[in-house]
C-alpha positions as CSV (number, residue, x, y, z in Angstrom):
1,M,-0.1,-0.1,0.2
2,D,1.5,3.3,-0.8
3,P,2.3,5.9,2.1
4,L,-0.9,8.3,1.4
5,R,-3.3,5.4,1.6
6,A,-1.6,3.8,4.4
7,R,-1.8,6.8,6.5
8,A,-5.1,7.7,5.5
9,S,-6.5,4.1,6.5
10,R,-5.1,4.6,9.9
11,Q,-6.3,8.2,10.4
12,L,-9.9,8.2,9.6
13,G,-9.0,9.2,5.9
14,L,-6.8,12.2,7.1
15,V,-3.3,12.6,5.9
16,A,-0.7,15.5,6.5
17,R,1.9,16.6,4.4
18,W,4.5,16.6,7.0
19,Q,3.9,13.0,7.9
20,L,4.2,12.1,4.2
21,L,7.4,14.1,3.8
22,A,8.6,12.0,7.1
23,D,7.7,8.8,5.1
24,G,9.9,9.8,2.3
25,V,7.4,10.7,-0.1
26,P,9.0,13.4,-2.5
27,R,7.6,16.8,-2.4
28,S,6.5,16.8,-6.1
29,T,4.7,13.4,-5.6
30,I,2.7,14.9,-2.7
31,D,1.7,17.9,-4.8
32,G,0.3,15.9,-7.4
33,R,-1.8,13.5,-4.8
34,V,-3.1,16.2,-2.6
35,A,-4.3,18.1,-5.4
36,E,-7.2,15.4,-5.7
37,L,-8.0,15.7,-2.1
38,R,-9.7,18.3,0.4
39,A,-7.9,20.5,2.2
40,L,-9.2,20.7,6.0
41,H,-6.6,23.0,7.2
42,A,-3.3,24.1,5.6
43,G,-1.2,20.7,4.7
44,V,-4.0,18.6,6.2
45,Y,-6.4,16.7,3.7
46,L,-9.4,14.6,3.7
47,T,-9.5,11.7,1.3
48,G,-13.1,10.5,0.1
49,W,-16.0,12.5,-0.9
50,A,-18.5,12.4,2.1
51,P,-18.8,15.6,4.4
52,A,-16.0,15.6,7.3
53,T,-17.6,14.6,10.6
54,P,-17.0,16.6,13.8
55,E,-14.7,14.0,14.9
56,Q,-12.7,14.1,11.5
57,R,-12.3,17.9,11.9
58,R,-11.2,17.5,15.4
59,W,-8.4,14.8,14.6
60,A,-7.6,17.0,11.6
61,A,-6.6,19.6,14.0
62,T,-4.0,17.4,15.6
63,L,-2.2,17.1,12.1
64,T,-1.5,20.7,11.6
65,A,1.8,20.2,13.0
66,P,4.0,17.6,14.8
67,W,3.5,17.0,18.4
68,T,0.0,18.9,18.2
69,V,-2.6,17.4,20.9
70,L,-6.2,17.8,21.1
71,S,-7.2,19.8,24.2
72,H,-9.3,21.7,25.9
73,E,-13.0,22.1,24.8
74,S,-12.2,19.9,21.6
75,A,-10.8,17.0,23.8
76,C,-13.8,17.4,26.1
77,L,-16.1,16.6,23.3
78,Q,-13.9,14.0,22.0
79,W,-13.9,12.3,25.4
80,R,-17.7,12.7,25.5
81,L,-17.5,14.8,28.7
82,L,-20.3,17.2,27.3
83,D,-22.3,16.8,24.2
84,R,-22.0,20.3,22.9
85,L,-19.6,23.4,23.2
86,A,-19.5,26.4,20.8
87,G,-16.2,27.7,19.3
88,R,-13.1,26.7,17.3
89,D,-11.4,23.4,17.7
90,V,-8.5,23.6,20.2
91,V,-5.1,22.1,20.0
92,T,-1.8,22.4,22.5
93,R,1.6,22.3,21.3
94,P,5.1,22.3,23.4
95,G,6.0,25.8,24.4
96,A,5.6,28.8,26.1
97,H,3.7,31.3,23.7
98,G,0.5,31.7,25.2
99,V,-2.5,31.5,23.1
100,E,-2.7,31.9,19.2
101,L,-5.6,31.9,16.5
102,H,-4.2,30.2,13.5
103,D,-5.7,28.4,10.7
104,G,-9.2,28.3,12.2
105,L,-7.7,26.8,15.2
106,R,-7.1,28.1,18.9
107,V,-3.5,27.1,19.6
108,H,-2.3,26.7,23.3
109,Y,1.3,26.0,24.3
110,S,2.2,24.1,27.4
111,T,5.5,23.2,29.0
112,L,3.5,20.5,31.1
113,L,2.3,18.2,28.3
114,R,4.5,15.2,29.5
115,G,2.5,12.6,31.2
116,N,-0.8,14.2,30.1
117,V,-1.4,12.8,26.7
118,A,-3.3,9.9,25.6
119,R,-3.5,8.3,22.0
120,V,-7.0,7.5,20.7
121,A,-7.4,5.8,17.3
122,G,-3.7,6.8,16.6
123,F,-4.2,10.6,17.4
124,A,-3.0,12.5,20.3
125,I,-5.1,14.1,22.9
126,T,-4.9,15.4,26.4
127,T,-5.9,12.9,29.0
128,P,-9.2,13.0,31.0
129,E,-7.8,14.5,33.8
130,R,-5.6,17.2,32.0
131,T,-8.6,17.9,29.8
132,I,-10.6,18.6,32.8
133,I,-8.3,20.8,34.5
134,D,-7.9,22.9,31.2
135,C,-11.6,23.1,30.7
136,W,-12.5,24.0,34.2
137,P,-11.8,27.9,34.1
138,R,-13.2,28.3,30.9
139,L,-16.7,27.0,31.3
140,G,-19.6,27.9,33.5
141,A,-20.5,26.3,36.8
142,W,-23.1,24.0,35.4
143,Q,-21.1,22.8,32.7
144,R,-17.9,22.1,35.1
145,R,-20.1,19.9,37.4
146,T,-21.6,18.0,34.4
147,M,-17.9,17.6,32.7
148,L,-16.8,16.1,36.3
149,R,-19.9,13.9,36.9
150,E,-19.7,12.5,33.4
151,A,-15.9,11.7,33.6
152,L,-16.4,9.8,37.0
153,R,-19.5,8.0,35.8
154,T,-18.3,6.8,32.4
155,R,-15.0,5.9,34.4
156,R,-12.9,8.0,32.2
157,T,-11.0,8.9,35.4
158,T,-11.4,8.7,39.2
159,V,-11.3,10.8,42.2
160,A,-7.9,9.4,43.0
161,R,-6.3,9.8,39.7
162,L,-7.5,13.4,39.5
163,Q,-6.3,14.4,42.7
164,L,-2.9,12.9,41.8
165,V,-2.9,14.8,38.7
166,L,-3.7,18.1,40.5
167,R,-0.5,17.9,42.5
168,G,1.3,18.9,39.5
169,H,-1.0,21.9,38.5
170,R,-0.9,23.9,41.6
171,G,-1.5,27.6,41.0
172,R,-3.6,27.0,38.0
173,R,-7.2,28.9,37.7
174,G,-9.7,26.7,39.2
175,V,-7.7,24.0,40.7
176,G,-8.5,24.9,44.3
177,Q,-12.2,24.9,43.4
178,L,-11.9,21.5,41.4
179,R,-9.9,20.0,44.4
180,R,-12.6,20.9,46.9
181,L,-15.4,19.4,44.7
182,L,-13.5,16.3,44.4
183,R,-13.3,16.1,48.3
184,E,-17.0,16.8,48.7
185,W,-17.9,14.0,45.9
186,S,-15.4,11.4,46.9
187,A,-17.6,9.0,48.4
188,L,-20.5,9.0,45.9
189,P,-20.8,6.1,43.7
190,F,-21.1,7.7,40.2
191,D,-19.6,4.9,38.5
192,R,-22.7,2.8,39.4
193,C,-24.9,5.4,37.7
194,R,-26.3,4.5,34.2
195,S,-27.1,8.3,33.4
196,D,-26.2,11.7,34.4
197,A,-29.8,12.2,35.9
198,E,-28.6,9.6,38.5
199,A,-25.2,11.1,39.1
200,Y,-26.6,14.5,39.5
201,A,-29.3,13.1,41.9
202,L,-26.4,11.7,44.2
203,T,-25.0,15.1,44.3
204,V,-27.9,16.8,45.6
205,F,-28.5,14.0,48.1
206,A,-25.2,14.7,49.3
207,R,-25.6,18.2,49.6
208,H,-28.6,18.0,51.7
209,G,-27.7,15.5,53.9
210,I,-29.7,12.7,52.6
211,P,-28.3,9.2,53.1
212,I,-26.5,7.9,49.8
213,P,-28.7,4.9,48.5
214,L,-27.5,1.7,46.9
215,V,-27.4,2.5,43.0
216,N,-28.6,0.0,40.4
217,T,-28.7,-3.0,42.7
218,R,-31.4,-5.9,42.8
219,V,-34.3,-5.6,45.2
220,A,-36.8,-8.9,44.9
221,G,-35.1,-9.7,41.5
222,E,-35.6,-6.5,39.8
223,E,-32.8,-3.7,39.3
224,A,-33.8,-0.5,41.1
225,D,-32.3,3.0,40.2
226,F,-32.0,3.9,44.0
227,H,-32.7,1.8,47.0
228,W,-32.6,2.8,50.8
229,P,-32.8,-0.7,52.2
230,E,-33.2,0.7,55.8
231,R,-36.3,2.8,54.8
232,R,-37.5,0.2,52.3
233,L,-37.7,2.9,49.8
234,I,-37.0,2.7,46.2
235,L,-36.7,5.7,43.9
236,E,-37.0,5.4,40.0
237,L,-36.0,7.9,37.4
238,D,-38.1,7.8,34.4
239,G,-36.4,9.1,31.3
240,P,-37.9,9.8,27.8
241,Q,-37.8,6.0,27.0
242,W,-40.2,5.3,29.9
243,H,-43.4,5.3,27.7
244,R,-41.9,2.4,25.7
245,F,-41.3,0.1,28.8
246,K,-44.5,0.8,30.9
247,E,-45.2,-3.4,31.1
248,L,-41.6,-3.8,32.3
249,D,-41.7,-1.0,34.7
250,A,-45.2,-2.1,36.3
251,R,-43.8,-5.5,36.5
252,K,-41.0,-4.2,38.7
253,T,-43.1,-2.0,40.8
254,A,-45.4,-4.8,41.5
255,A,-42.5,-7.2,42.7
256,W,-41.0,-4.4,44.9
257,V,-44.7,-3.7,46.4
258,R,-44.9,-7.4,47.1
259,A,-41.6,-7.4,48.8
260,G,-42.7,-4.6,51.1
261,Q,-40.9,-1.6,49.4
262,T,-42.6,1.7,49.0
263,V,-41.8,2.7,45.4
264,R,-41.5,6.2,44.2
265,R,-41.0,7.4,40.3
266,L,-39.7,10.8,39.2
267,P,-39.5,12.0,35.4
268,T,-36.0,13.2,34.8
269,D,-36.5,16.5,33.8
270,L,-37.8,17.1,37.4
271,V,-34.4,15.7,38.6
272,F,-33.1,18.7,37.1
273,A,-35.6,21.4,38.4
274,P,-33.8,24.5,39.7
275,D,-34.9,24.5,42.9
276,E,-34.4,20.7,43.5
277,A,-37.9,20.4,45.3
278,P,-39.3,17.5,43.4
279,L,-36.2,15.3,43.8
280,L,-35.7,16.2,47.5
281,A,-39.6,15.3,48.2
282,A,-39.3,12.0,46.2
283,A,-36.0,10.9,48.3
284,S,-37.9,12.2,51.6
């Protein structure tokens, strides 16, 4: 297989001029080959005719120069810690030049990349821990907490790993606040949660002094979202798909009632009510 096709097959159809030069392809050959391709950035090309996906565009940003790493909001999206963020794609390169806007990208420079870079599908990206630290001062309060909950819920990271990485970033904006929140959430079983609604509910319980329930454990042979055994109370959070599974939910409720449990249900949109009253009432 020729170098261009080999590179593109490993890189979601993407290839960079500097990579082909490193592979020993003559400049004249590269010029002829890339003339038929679409340029996503200067010197970065996409093979095929399908529109570039958001993921391809993010990874293309990492091919704009050697040692370039997807970072900040772009890394947050790639790790699926948040589902949407506005703005340019963001990368970080080694150095100490502040921040530049270049070729449609926001380019950061850092001398602290060592040990903070992972590889996904062959592309370089800041680790989940470094991504959270980088994004923290750039996001609003709600987005910060959502990002952190999702990272812990999906096991992208753990409280212990984040606390360890934070030691190398003392003095950065937001680190103190992030460290305090990690202490507050350290005992919450986010990794047992199947949705952000469940993870968010745990933080509300903790903040209001409600005992933390068992999460997604079996009661009378059926899995319950939240269970307080000592209170014989089950709380189910009904998401948008609830209407498709009414018979299953009715069966589960009947089994729990037969077992002497009190069963309460709460739509997930009420879980996020600004005053938290519906959730607190359901768990009381």
